[in-house]
C-alpha positions in Angstrom: 19.5 37.0 25.3 18.2 33.5 24.8 16.8 34.8 21.7 19.9 35.8 20.4 21.1 32.5 21.1 17.8 31.0 19.4 18.3 33.3 16.5 21.6 32.5 15.8 20.9 29.2 16.2 18.1 29.1 13.5 20.0 31.1 11.3 22.3 28.3 11.3 20.5 25.5 10.8 18.4 27.3 7.8 21.8 28.1 6.3 22.7 24.2 6.6 19.7 22.9 5.4 19.8 25.4 2.5 23.3 23.3 1.8 22.2 20.3 2.0 19.4 21.3 -0.5 21.4 22.8 -2.9 23.1 19.7 -2.8 20.4 17.9 -3.3 19.6 20.4 -6.0 22.9 20.4 -7.9 22.9 16.4 -7.9 19.5 16.1 -9.0 20.2 18.6 -11.9 22.9 16.7 -12.9 20.7 12.9 -13.1 18.0 15.1 -15.7 21.0 15.0 -18.0 20.6 11.7 -18.2 17.3 11.5 -19.5 17.7 11.8 -23.0 19.8 8.9 -22.9 17.9 6.4 -20.0 17.2 3.1 -22.9 20.3 2.8 -23.1 21.1 3.7 -19.2 18.1 1.6 -18.7 20.4 -1.2 -20.6 23.3 -0.5 -18.1 21.5 -1.2 -15.6 19.9 -4.3 -16.8 23.5 -5.2 -17.8 24.4 -4.2 -14.3 22.1 -7.0 -12.9 23.7 -9.7 -15.4 27.5 -8.8 -14.3 26.6 -9.0 -10.6 24.0 -12.3 -10.8 27.3 -13.9 -12.4 29.8 -12.7 -10.0 27.5 -14.3 -6.8 27.6 -17.5 -9.0 30.8 -18.8 -9.2 31.9 -18.8 -5.4 28.6 -20.6 -5.6 29.3 -23.1 -8.3 33.0 -23.7 -6.3 30.8 -24.6 -2.9 28.9 -27.0 -4.7 32.0 -28.4 -6.2 33.8 -28.5 -2.8 30.9 -29.5 -1.0 29.3 -32.2 -3.3 31.7 -34.1 -5.0 35.2 -33.3 -3.6 34.8 -33.7 -0.3 32.6 -36.7 -0.8 35.8 -37.8 -3.4 33.2 -37.8 -5.5 35.3 -37.2 -9.0 31.9 -37.5 -11.7 33.6 -36.6 -14.9 30.4 -35.2 -17.0 29.4 -33.1 -13.1 32.8 -31.9 -12.9 32.7 -30.8 -16.4 29.3 -29.1 -16.4 30.3 -27.2 -13.2 33.4 -26.2 -14.9 31.3 -24.9 -18.1 28.8 -23.2 -16.2 31.8 -21.5 -13.9 33.6 -20.1 -17.5 29.9 -18.9 -18.8 29.5 -17.1 -15.3 33.1 -15.3 -16.2 32.2 -14.7 -19.6 29.0 -13.6 -18.7 30.7 -11.5 -16.7 33.5 -10.0 -19.0 31.2 -9.6 -21.9 28.3 -7.6 -20.2 30.9 -5.5 -18.3 32.5 -4.5 -21.4 29.3 -3.4 -22.9 28.1 -1.8 -20.3 31.4 0.5 -20.1 31.1 0.9 -23.8 27.8 2.3 -23.1 28.5 4.0 -20.5 31.7 6.1 -21.9 29.1 7.0 -24.9 26.8 8.2 -22.5 29.0 10.1 -20.9 31.1 11.4 -23.6 28.1 12.6 -25.1 27.0 14.2 -22.0 29.8 16.3 -21.8 30.0 17.4 -25.4 26.2 18.8 -24.7 27.3 20.8 -21.2 30.6 21.7 -23.0 28.8 23.2 -25.7 25.7 25.1 -23.9 28.1 26.4 -21.3 30.8 27.6 -24.5 27.6 29.3 -25.9 26.1 30.6 -23.1 29.8 32.4 -22.3 29.6 33.7 -25.7 26.2 35.6 -24.9 27.7 37.4 -21.8 27.8 41.2 -21.8 31.4 42.6 -21.4 30.5 43.5 -17.7 30.5 39.7 -16.6 34.2 39.5 -18.5 35.1 42.5 -17.2 34.8 41.3 -13.5 35.5 37.3 -14.2 39.5 36.8 -15.6 40.4 34.5 -18.6 41.0 31.7 -16.8 38.6 31.3 -14.1 36.2 30.9 -17.3 38.5 28.5 -18.8 38.5 26.2 -15.6 34.9 26.3 -15.3 34.7 25.0 -19.2 37.9 22.5 -19.5 38.7 21.4 -16.1 35.3 21.5 -14.0 33.4 20.1 -17.0 35.9 17.3 -17.3 35.5 16.2 -13.5 31.5 14.9 -14.4 33.2 13.0 -17.2 33.8 10.0 -14.2 30.0 10.8 -12.9 28.1 10.4 -16.3 30.5 7.4 -18.0 29.7 4.6 -14.7 29.7 6.7 -11.3 25.8 6.3 -11.3 25.2 3.0 -13.0 28.3 1.8 -11.2 26.5 3.3 -7.2 23.5 1.3 -8.7 25.8 -1.9 -9.1 27.4 -1.8 -6.4 24.7 -1.6 -3.9 22.4 -4.8 -5.7 26.5 -6.6 -5.0 25.8 -5.7 -1.8 22.3 -6.6 -1.4 23.0 -9.6 -3.3 25.8 -10.8 -1.2 23.3 -10.5 2.1 20.8 -12.0 0.8 22.9 -15.2 -0.6 24.7 -15.4 3.1 22.2 -15.4 5.2 20.5 -18.0 2.3 23.4 -20.7 2.6 24.1 -19.7 7.0 22.8 -17.2 9.2 24.8 -16.8 12.3 27.9 -16.3 10.1 26.1 -13.8 8.0 25.2 -11.7 10.8 29.2 -12.7 12.2 29.9 -10.8 8.5 28.2 -8.0 8.1 29.1 -6.5 11.9 31.6 -4.7 10.6 29.1 -2.3 8.3 28.9 0.3 11.4 32.4 1.0 11.6 32.8 1.5 7.4 29.5 3.9 7.9 31.7 5.5 10.6 35.1 6.5 8.8 33.3 6.9 5.3 31.3 10.3 7.7 34.2 11.5 8.9 36.0 10.8 5.0 33.5 12.8 4.0 33.9 15.9 6.0 37.3 16.4 5.6 37.2 15.5 1.2 34.8 18.4 0.7 36.8 21.2 2.6 39.5 20.0 0.5 38.3 19.5 -2.9 36.9 23.1 -2.7 40.3 24.4 -1.5 41.6 22.4 -4.4 39.1 23.9 -7.6 40.1 27.3 -6.7 43.7 27.2 -6.6 43.2 25.5 -9.9 41.3 27.9 -11.0 43.4 30.9 -9.5 46.6 28.9 -11.4 45.1 28.7 -14.4 44.5 32.4 -14.5 47.9 33.3 -14.3 49.2 30.9 -16.5 46.7 32.2 -19.2 47.6 36.0 -18.6 51.4 35.5 -18.5 51.8 33.6 -21.5 49.7 36.5 -23.2 51.9 39.0 -21.6 55.3 36.7 -21.7 56.9 39.2 -24.0 56.2 42.2 -21.9 57.4 39.8 -18.6 61.0 39.2 -20.5 61.0 42.9 -21.8 60.9 43.9 -18.2 63.0 41.1 -17.3 60.8 39.9 -14.0 60.8 36.0 -14.8 62.5 35.3 -11.6 59.5 37.5 -10.0 56.9 35.9 -12.0 58.2 32.4 -11.2 58.2 33.1 -7.6 54.2 34.2 -7.9 53.8 30.4 -9.2 55.6 28.4 -6.8 53.8 30.1 -4.7 50.7 28.9 -5.8 51.9 25.6 -6.8 53.0 25.2 -3.0 49.4 26.0 -2.0 48.2 23.8 -5.2 50.3 20.3 -4.2 49.1 20.7 -0.6 45.8 20.8 -1.6 46.8 17.4 -3.2 48.5 16.3 -1.0 46.0 16.3 1.7 43.6 14.9 -1.4 46.6 11.8 -2.4 46.4 11.6 1.6 42.6 11.0 2.1 42.3 8.7 -0.9 45.3 6.2 0.6 43.7 6.1 3.5 40.1 5.0 2.6 41.0 1.6 0.5 43.8 0.4 3.1 41.5 1.0 6.2 38.8 -1.4 4.0 41.3 -4.0 3.4 42.5 -4.0 6.9 38.5 -4.5 8.2 38.3 -6.8 5.6 41.0 -9.2 6.1 39.8 -8.7 10.3 36.8 -9.6 9.4 37.5 -13.0 7.4 40.0 -13.9 10.8 36.8 -13.2 12.7 34.3 -15.5 11.0 37.1 -17.8 10.4 38.0 -18.2 14.5 33.9 -17.7 15.4 32.7 -21.3 13.2 36.1 -23.5 14.1 34.7 -24.9 16.8 31.3 -25.3 14.1 33.8 -26.6 11.4 36.3 -29.4 13.9 32.2 -30.5 15.0 31.3 -30.9 11.5 28.4 -28.9 11.7 29.6 -26.4 9.1 30.9 -27.2 5.0 34.0 -26.5 4.2 32.2 -25.5 1.0 30.3 -22.5 3.0 33.5 -21.1 4.5 35.1 -20.9 1.5 32.2 -19.2 -0.5 31.8 -16.6 3.0 35.0 -15.7 2.9 34.8 -15.4 -1.3 31.7 -13.1 -0.6 33.1 -11.1 2.3 36.1 -10.2 -0.2 34.0 -9.3 -2.7 31.5 -7.7 0.0 34.2 -5.1 0.9 35.2 -4.8 -3.2 31.6 -2.8 -3.9 32.5 -0.7 -0.3 35.8 0.0 -1.5 34.2 1.3 -4.6 31.6 3.3 -3.4 33.8 5.5 -1.0 35.9 6.1 -4.4 33.1 7.5 -5.7 31.6 9.2 -3.1 35.1 11.1 -3.8 34.3 11.1 -7.7 30.5 12.5 -6.8 31.8 15.3 -4.5 34.4 16.9 -7.0 31.9 16.4 -9.2 29.3 18.0 -6.9 31.8 20.8 -6.4 32.2 21.2 -10.1 28.8 21.3 -11.4 28.7 24.2 -8.8 31.0 26.1 -10.7 29.7 25.0 -13.7 26.2 26.1 -13.2 27.0 29.1 -11.8 27.5 30.7 -15.1 25.2 28.6 -16.6 22.5 30.4 -14.2 24.0 33.7 -14.7 21.5 35.1 -16.9 21.1 38.9 -15.4 24.7 39.9 -17.5 23.4 37.9 -20.0 22.6 39.3 -23.7 19.5 38.6 -25.6 20.2 37.9 -29.3 17.5 37.0 -30.0 14.3 40.0 -29.8 14.1 43.1 -31.2 13.5 45.2 -34.5 15.4 43.8 -37.6 17.7 46.9 -38.6 17.6 46.2 -42.3 20.9 48.2 -43.7 21.2 51.4 -41.4 21.2 54.5 -43.1 23.7 55.5 -40.3 22.9 58.0 -38.4 23.9 58.1 -34.8 22.7 60.3 -32.2 23.7 60.3 -28.4 21.1 62.1 -26.1 22.2 62.9 -22.3 24.1 59.8 -21.9 25.9 59.3 -18.8 28.1 55.9 -18.3 29.5 54.5 -15.9 31.4 50.7 -15.3 31.0 50.6 -11.7 28.0 52.6 -9.7 28.9 56.3 -10.3 32.1 56.7 -11.2 30.9 58.5 -14.0 32.6 57.8 -17.5 30.5 59.6 -19.6 28.7 62.9 -18.5 26.0 64.3 -20.0 27.7 63.5 -23.6 25.2 64.6 -26.4 26.1 64.9 -30.5 24.5 63.6 -33.6 26.3 62.6 -36.6 24.4 62.1 -39.8 24.6 59.4 -42.5 28.0 59.1 -44.6 29.6 61.2 -42.2 33.6 61.0 -40.9 33.7 61.7 -37.6 36.6 61.8 -35.6 37.1 61.8 -31.1 39.8 63.4 -29.7 40.2 63.6 -25.6 43.4 62.1 -23.3 43.9 58.6 -22.7 40.7 57.4 -20.2 38.6 60.5 -21.8 35.8 58.2 -22.3 36.5 58.1 -26.2 36.8 54.2 -26.3 33.7 53.7 -24.3 31.5 55.8 -26.8 32.5 53.3 -30.2 31.5 50.2 -26.7 27.9 52.1 -25.9 27.1 52.2 -29.7 27.2 48.4 -30.0 25.7 48.0 -26.8 28.7 45.7 -25.4 27.1 48.1 -22.1 23.8 49.5 -21.5 23.8 53.6 -20.5 22.3 54.4 -17.0 20.9 57.6 -18.0 19.9 59.1 -21.6 19.4 57.6 -25.1 21.4 56.6 -27.8 19.5 56.6 -30.9 21.0 54.9 -34.4 18.6 56.0 -37.5 16.2 57.7 -35.3 15.7 54.4 -32.9 17.2 53.6 -29.7 19.5 50.8 -29.7 18.3 49.2 -27.0 15.0 48.2 -29.3 17.2 46.6 -32.2 17.8 43.3 -32.3 21.5 43.1 -30.8 23.0 40.5 -33.3 21.3 42.6 -36.2 22.8 45.5 -35.1 26.3 44.3 -34.3 26.3 43.0 -37.4 25.9 46.5 -39.2 28.5 48.2 -37.2 32.4 46.6 -38.0 35.4 47.6 -35.4 39.4 47.8 -36.1 40.9 48.2 -32.8 44.3 49.1 -32.3 45.2 45.3 -31.1 44.6 43.2 -33.3 43.2 40.3 -33.2 44.1 36.9 -35.3 42.7 33.6 -34.7 44.9 30.6 -35.3 43.7 29.3 -39.4 44.7 31.0 -42.5 44.1 34.8 -43.3 40.9 33.6 -45.4 39.3 32.0 -42.5 40.3 35.2 -40.5 38.7 37.7 -42.7 35.5 35.4 -43.7 35.2 34.7 -39.2 33.0 31.7 -40.7 30.2 33.5 -42.4 29.1 31.7 -45.5 28.0 34.4 -46.8 31.3 36.1 -47.7 33.0 34.1 -50.9 36.5 34.0 -51.3 35.9 36.8 -53.9 34.6 39.4 -51.9 37.4 37.9 -49.1 40.4 38.9 -52.1 38.1 42.2 -53.7 38.3 43.6 -49.7 41.9 42.5 -49.4 42.4 44.8 -52.0 40.3 47.7 -51.2 42.8 47.9 -48.2 46.3 48.0 -50.0 46.5 44.4 -48.1 46.3 42.2 -51.3 50.5 43.2 -52.0 51.6 41.1 -48.8 49.1 37.9 -48.4 50.1 37.4 -52.7 54.1 37.5 -51.4 53.4 34.5 -49.2 54.0 31.3 -49.9 50.3 29.7 -49.7 48.6 33.3 -50.6 45.5 33.8 -48.7 46.0 29.9 -47.2 48.7 31.4 -45.4 48.4 29.5 -42.3 48.0 32.0 -39.2 49.7 31.2 -36.1 48.0 32.3 -32.3 47.2 36.1 -32.1 48.8 36.2 -35.7 51.7 36.1 -34.1 53.7 35.7 -37.7 53.0 39.4 -38.7 53.7 42.4 -38.5 51.7 45.2 -36.5 51.4 46.2 -39.8 49.9 43.7 -41.2 47.4 42.6 -39.3 45.9 46.0 -39.1 45.4 45.6 -43.0 44.0 42.0 -42.2 41.6 43.9 -39.7 40.9 46.7 -42.2 40.0 43.7 -44.7 37.9 42.1 -41.8 35.9 45.2 -41.6 35.1 46.1 -45.8 34.8 42.4 -46.4 31.3 42.2 -43.4 29.9 45.8 -45.9 28.8 47.8 -42.3 26.9 50.7 -42.4 28.6 51.9 -39.7 32.7 52.0 -39.5 34.6 52.6 -36.3 38.5 52.8 -36.5 39.6 52.5 -32.6 43.2 53.9 -33.0 43.8 51.7 -35.7 46.7 53.6 -37.3 49.2 54.1 -34.0 51.0 50.6 -34.9 51.5 51.4 -38.4 54.8 53.2 -40.0 53.7 56.2 -41.7 54.0 54.3 -45.4 51.9 52.2 -44.3 49.0 54.5 -42.9 49.1 56.5 -46.0 48.4 53.6 -47.9 45.4 53.2 -45.2 44.1 56.8 -45.6 43.9 56.3 -49.1 41.5 53.5 -48.5 39.8 54.4 -45.6 38.4 57.4 -48.3 37.3 54.8 -50.3 35.6 53.1 -47.3 33.7 56.4 -46.2 32.3 56.1 -48.7 28.3 55.5 -48.6 29.0 54.8 -44.9 29.2 56.6 -41.2 32.6 56.5 -40.3 34.1 56.8 -36.7 37.7 57.4 -36.7 39.3 57.6 -32.7 42.9 58.8 -33.1 45.6 60.3 -31.6 47.3 61.1 -34.4 45.6 64.5 -35.6 46.9 65.0 -38.3 44.8 61.2 -39.4 41.8 62.7 -39.1 42.1 66.8 -40.9 39.9 65.4 -43.3 37.0 64.6 -40.8 33.4 66.1 -41.2 33.1 66.6 -37.5 35.6 66.7 -34.6 34.6 66.2 -30.9 36.8 66.7 -28.2 36.1 64.4 -25.2 37.6 65.9 -22.2 37.5 64.4 -18.4 33.9 61.9 -19.5 31.8 65.5 -21.4 32.3 66.9 -24.9 34.0 69.8 -24.6 34.7 70.8 -28.0 32.7 70.2 -31.8 33.1 71.3 -35.3 35.8 70.6 -38.4 39.4 70.7 -38.1 39.2 74.4 -39.1 36.5 75.7 -37.1 38.4 74.3 -34.2 41.4 75.8 -34.9 39.9 78.9 -35.0 38.3 78.5 -31.8 41.8 78.2 -30.6 40.5 75.8 -27.5 42.0 72.3 -26.7 42.1 70.9 -30.0 44.1 73.7 -31.1 46.5 73.4 -27.8 46.7 69.5 -29.1 47.4 69.9 -33.0 49.3 72.6 -32.2 51.8 70.5 -29.7 51.6 67.2 -32.0 53.5 69.1 -34.8 55.8 71.1 -32.6 56.7 67.6 -31.2 56.5 66.1 -35.0 58.9 68.7 -35.9 61.2 68.2 -33.8 61.6 64.6 -34.2 62.3 65.2 -38.1 64.9 67.0 -37.3 66.5 64.9 -34.9 
């Protein structure tokens, strides 16, 4: 039993030690970002010393004036003028160096923020689809925006300010001891009290920070999801219910934020109380000496001023601790993503594909998104270069998964996928995806204009290529009818365009990239019959000389495919052309007849 208790205690100590080490690691990792700007940081430290020197000099100058001249009724104009000039120079030096220091640190802070935000986004771009399946867009967005911004104060002066405050505290203590040892001891007697308050505050603040950051991520995720799905919310009249969900989340965040404000509001007033109490204690302590002429008035004035200055950096340090706590917690969340490399895609290594012929072969492929919950089971097929192949089957049968596997958005657990006789895992991933263009049912358009949405920042695609691609898929007609033609503004997600127009733009995008393999994933599902006919006509031209893969619910759109494969519950059940499958009288034949009957009923209606 004793061993068990000791074991638990040892485990607890180990965990605590690990947490402390982790905090230290994160803190020093944050400091490493200063390395490229070390000269600027050192200059800022030097400026901080000058600022402190000027601040410390001001009370001493006043002390000299009081004790050396005013108390003695010696009003020497030249000396007074000189002292005034010295005081003014101390003020100007303090203000000037302080401004320059702020400017330099703001520059460093913004540069570091720029680097972290860009490296974080670049890292996220190279994540596999598994990462995005497990992390909501709101959670990721919080990391890139709020958490990175929380580091801004740290890099924009906290580190140098801490150094400046520590130097200021040391400087004040040294000057006070130089002036009067007894009064200095009385003045610094409050330090243990302040240390105790800061330790208590530290314990309460960290727990609240962690909870507050988590709630903020939940709110961002909720808002991102619901703004994207606002049409669905309004169609089903769920505004009140969604508002209630947000109210509950906001209520939790409000409690955390209020607790944060209360904790912060306590720290400075407590320090101010201790500050004023210390001044009162020092005055009482030295009253007898002052009355007996054993203490100069200027020294007392200097001590009162130094005590006030002594507590300012202490108050500032307590507030900076809050910033550091926030930064360390945010850094843990940022580094959590930056350190996630097990699901990151290697975009640089592998065989260069060149121009692919487009031969695709699946050999006994098994795939599951989670453990062994198989979506595809022992799937094998071969598509020859230039063929038009179609996949049909019920929703959830695994058709779209096959497309994702071809582009290596996911890696299979068993079997092989070959393109041109080479395992796709051996190809350079960037080159492989460049050879495959995918047109999805739900088209995503970026804010910008039509031209940029077709080009997608590929400088190799000229304006002539864009116009040719648009003409090729019959999109040129509606584009030319727009006021600004190819420069027409595209708002977020292309909300001002119809489903058919967005689909035509996605076809133009696919053609402009000149892929070796063209994939249409339910690409005509949201298009009217007239537009579909135009696309079918364009598809005949697009398919020429390249392998084309079609996933379709409307079986009428794939009658002319060279090969039709029927997927049912993750297995390949049937394969052949339209006539062969109709003669077989299996799943495809039954599905086709059902759709014909439905079309006849609709036409009759």
